[in-house]
C-alpha positions in Angstrom: -96.9 -71.3 82.5 -97.6 -68.8 85.4 -95.7 -65.7 86.0 -94.0 -66.9 89.2 -92.6 -70.0 87.4 -91.2 -67.9 84.6 -89.4 -65.6 87.0 -88.0 -68.6 88.8 -86.7 -70.2 85.6 -85.3 -66.8 84.5 -83.4 -66.3 87.8 -82.2 -69.9 87.7 -80.6 -69.6 84.2 -79.4 -66.1 84.5 -81.8 -64.6 81.9 -83.6 -62.2 84.3 -82.0 -59.1 82.8 -83.6 -59.7 79.5 -86.8 -61.2 80.8 -88.9 -58.1 81.0 -88.2 -57.3 77.3 -89.0 -60.8 76.3 -92.2 -60.9 78.4 -93.3 -57.9 76.3 -92.5 -59.6 73.1 -94.3 -62.8 74.1 -97.4 -60.7 75.2 -97.7 -59.8 71.5 -97.4 -63.5 70.5 -100.4 -63.4 68.2 -98.9 -60.5 66.2 -95.4 -62.0 66.2 -96.8 -65.4 64.9 -98.6 -63.6 62.0 -97.2 -64.3 58.5 -97.5 -60.5 57.9 -95.3 -59.7 60.9 -91.8 -60.2 59.3 -92.3 -57.9 56.4 -94.0 -55.2 58.4 -91.4 -55.4 61.0 -88.6 -55.2 58.5 -90.0 -52.2 56.7 -91.0 -50.3 59.9 -87.5 -50.8 61.5 -85.8 -49.7 58.3 -87.8 -46.5 58.0 -87.4 -45.8 61.7 -83.6 -45.8 61.2 -83.8 -43.8 58.0 -85.9 -40.9 59.1 -83.2 -39.2 61.2 -80.8 -39.1 58.3 -83.5 -37.9 56.0 -84.1 -35.1 58.4 -80.4 -34.3 58.3 -80.6 -34.2 54.5 -83.4 -31.7 54.7 -81.7 -29.6 57.4 -78.0 -29.6 56.5 -78.4 -26.8 53.9 -80.3 -24.7 56.4 -78.0 -25.4 59.2 -74.3 -25.0 57.8 -72.9 -26.5 61.0 -74.3 -30.0 60.0 -72.3 -30.0 56.7 -69.0 -30.9 58.5 -70.5 -34.2 59.3 -71.3 -35.1 55.7 -69.0 -37.6 54.0 -69.4 -36.0 50.6 -70.4 -32.4 51.3 -70.8 -31.4 47.7 -73.4 -34.2 47.1 -77.0 -33.9 48.0 -79.8 -36.4 47.3 -82.7 -34.8 45.5 -86.4 -35.4 46.3 -86.7 -37.5 43.1 -83.8 -39.7 44.3 -85.4 -40.2 47.7 -88.8 -41.0 46.2 -87.4 -43.3 43.6 -85.5 -45.4 46.2 -88.5 -45.4 48.6 -90.7 -46.7 45.9 -88.2 -49.4 45.0 -88.0 -50.5 48.7 -91.8 -50.7 48.9 -91.9 -52.7 45.7 -89.2 -55.1 46.8 -90.9 -55.7 50.2 -94.2 -56.5 48.6 -93.3 -58.3 45.5 -90.2 -60.3 46.8 -89.7 -60.2 50.5 -93.3 -60.8 51.6 -93.9 -64.1 49.6 -90.5 -65.5 50.9 -91.2 -64.5 54.4 -94.6 -66.3 54.3 -92.9 -69.3 52.9 -90.3 -69.1 55.6 -93.0 -68.7 58.2 -94.7 -71.8 56.9 -91.4 -73.8 56.8 -90.2 -72.7 60.2 -93.2 -71.7 62.4 -92.5 -69.2 65.2 -91.6 -70.7 68.5 -91.5 -68.3 71.5 -90.1 -70.0 74.7 -91.2 -68.5 77.9 -87.7 -67.7 79.2 -85.3 -65.1 77.7 -81.7 -66.1 76.8 -78.9 -65.5 79.2 -77.3 -62.1 78.7 -73.7 -63.5 78.1 -75.0 -66.0 75.5 -77.2 -63.3 74.0 -74.2 -61.0 73.4 -71.9 -63.7 72.3 -74.4 -64.9 69.7 -75.0 -61.5 68.3 -71.2 -61.0 67.9 -70.8 -64.5 66.4 -73.6 -63.8 63.9 -72.2 -60.4 62.9 -68.8 -62.0 62.3 -70.3 -64.8 60.3 -72.4 -62.4 58.2 -69.5 -60.2 57.6 -67.5 -63.1 56.1 -70.4 -64.3 54.0 -71.1 -60.8 52.6 -67.5 -60.1 52.0 -67.0 -63.3 49.9 -70.4 -62.6 48.1 -69.5 -59.0 47.5 -65.9 -59.6 46.3 -67.1 -62.3 43.9 -69.7 -59.9 42.5 -67.1 -57.3 41.9 -64.5 -59.6 40.3 -66.8 -61.5 38.0 -68.1 -59.0 35.3 -71.4 -60.9 34.6 -72.3 -61.1 38.2 -71.6 -57.4 38.7 -73.6 -56.2 35.6 -76.4 -58.6 36.2 -77.0 -58.4 39.9 -74.9 -55.9 41.8 -74.5 -52.8 39.4 -77.8 -51.5 40.4 -76.7 -50.9 44.0 -73.9 -48.8 42.6 -76.2 -46.4 40.8 -75.3 -43.7 43.4 -71.6 -43.0 43.9 -72.4 -40.8 47.0 -74.3 -42.7 49.6 -77.4 -41.5 51.1 -79.7 -43.3 53.5 -82.5 -44.6 51.2 -79.8 -46.0 48.8 -79.3 -48.7 51.4 -81.9 -51.0 50.0 -81.7 -49.9 46.4 -80.5 -53.1 45.0 -81.6 -56.0 42.8 -83.9 -58.6 44.1 -81.2 -61.2 43.9 -78.9 -59.1 46.1 -81.6 -58.2 48.6 -82.7 -61.9 49.0 -79.1 -63.2 49.1 -78.2 -60.9 52.0 -81.4 -61.6 53.7 -80.6 -65.3 53.5 -77.2 -64.8 55.0 -78.7 -62.7 57.8 -81.3 -65.4 58.6 -79.1 -68.5 58.2 -76.5 -67.5 60.7 -78.7 -67.5 63.8 -80.2 -70.8 62.6 -76.7 -72.3 62.3 -75.8 -71.0 65.7 -79.0 -72.2 67.3 -79.8 -68.7 68.6 -82.8 -67.8 70.8 -85.7 -66.1 69.0 -85.0 -62.9 70.9 -81.4 -63.0 69.7 -82.6 -63.4 66.2 -84.8 -60.4 66.5 -82.0 -58.3 68.0 -79.6 -59.4 65.2 -82.0 -58.5 62.6 -82.5 -55.0 64.1 -78.7 -54.6 64.3 -78.2 -55.6 60.7 -80.7 -53.0 59.6 -79.1 -50.3 61.7 -75.5 -51.0 60.6 -76.5 -51.1 56.9 -78.4 -47.9 57.1 -75.5 -46.3 59.0 -73.0 -47.5 56.4 -75.1 -45.8 53.7 -76.3 -42.7 55.6 -73.7 -40.3 54.2 -72.9 -38.7 57.6 -69.9 -39.5 59.9 -71.4 -38.5 63.3 -69.7 -38.5 66.7 -71.7 -41.6 67.7 -71.1 -43.6 64.6 -70.2 -47.2 65.4 -66.7 -47.0 64.1 -66.0 -44.2 66.5 -67.4 -46.0 69.5 -65.5 -49.2 68.8 -61.7 -48.7 69.0 -58.7 -49.9 67.0 -60.3 -49.6 63.6 -62.3 -52.7 63.9 -65.3 -51.2 62.2 -65.4 -49.5 58.9 -68.3 -47.0 59.2 -69.8 -44.5 56.7 -66.6 -43.2 55.3 -65.4 -46.7 54.6 -68.4 -47.8 52.7 -68.9 -44.5 50.9 -65.4 -44.9 49.5 -66.5 -48.3 48.1 -69.5 -46.6 46.3 -67.2 -43.8 45.1 -64.3 -46.0 43.8 -65.8 -49.6 43.5 -62.5 -51.3 44.1 -62.0 -51.6 47.9 -63.8 -52.0 51.2 -65.9 -55.0 50.4 -66.8 -56.1 53.9 -70.0 -54.5 55.4 -69.1 -54.0 59.0 -65.6 -54.9 60.0 -62.2 -54.3 58.4 -60.3 -57.5 59.0 -61.1 -59.3 55.8 -60.2 -56.2 53.7 -57.0 -56.0 55.6 -56.3 -59.7 55.1 -57.0 -59.5 51.3 -55.3 -56.1 50.8 -58.6 -54.5 49.7 -58.8 -51.9 52.5 -58.8 -48.3 51.5 -59.3 -45.2 53.8 -60.9 -41.9 53.3 -59.7 -39.1 55.4 -62.4 -38.7 58.0 -63.3 -35.2 59.1 -63.1 -34.8 62.9 -66.4 -33.7 64.4 
């Protein structure tokens, strides 16, 4: 399909605002269609979001003003902890995630339509997928805390660190990582999302999970930008790691409020 026809279609269905971004993605179609792409993309995006917080960990004791943003100021990840978690993430991506993404690639070949999604549908699908994943994870998470065998066998590993730091985000068992990856991928499929929306949702999932575990409550943290206590944020999830008995939902607070499992840590004002 030539460029003029694509532009015409984009204007016709209201997708023109996202079309330049999608054109860039489709120009890399050979890379995107590669079976190696999902695991490389996942690992690269994860490290990209982790690096600023790793820099904060390195700087906060040289720059005292940064300490006021730490959720647990008395806790500091050591180099050994950072390297251990990083090695585990590399291992998990190579041994578990890569084979499964190849199988997924074979089962569901990449299809890149020429036209981007409409912006309203794009945004609504992202919100819907986040809400669906939030419910799925809340139910999974609560079950793994309430059933001792599930906790000890699968989830306890993720609670090794009672003070969150960024590379602890993916420090979890293979079962946990693959289960949550399944939830993250099945939601866009169930809702019939555009491939561009799937990519955006994947990036948002990684960012929010990294932010939850980063150990810093910054002025631009998601829960500060979204009003009315809708989102939990780093304080919310750090309290879960510290106490183990509350705040089971990953992003939002409504399920914890409904099941009376919401607890709050006094947030320091930046």
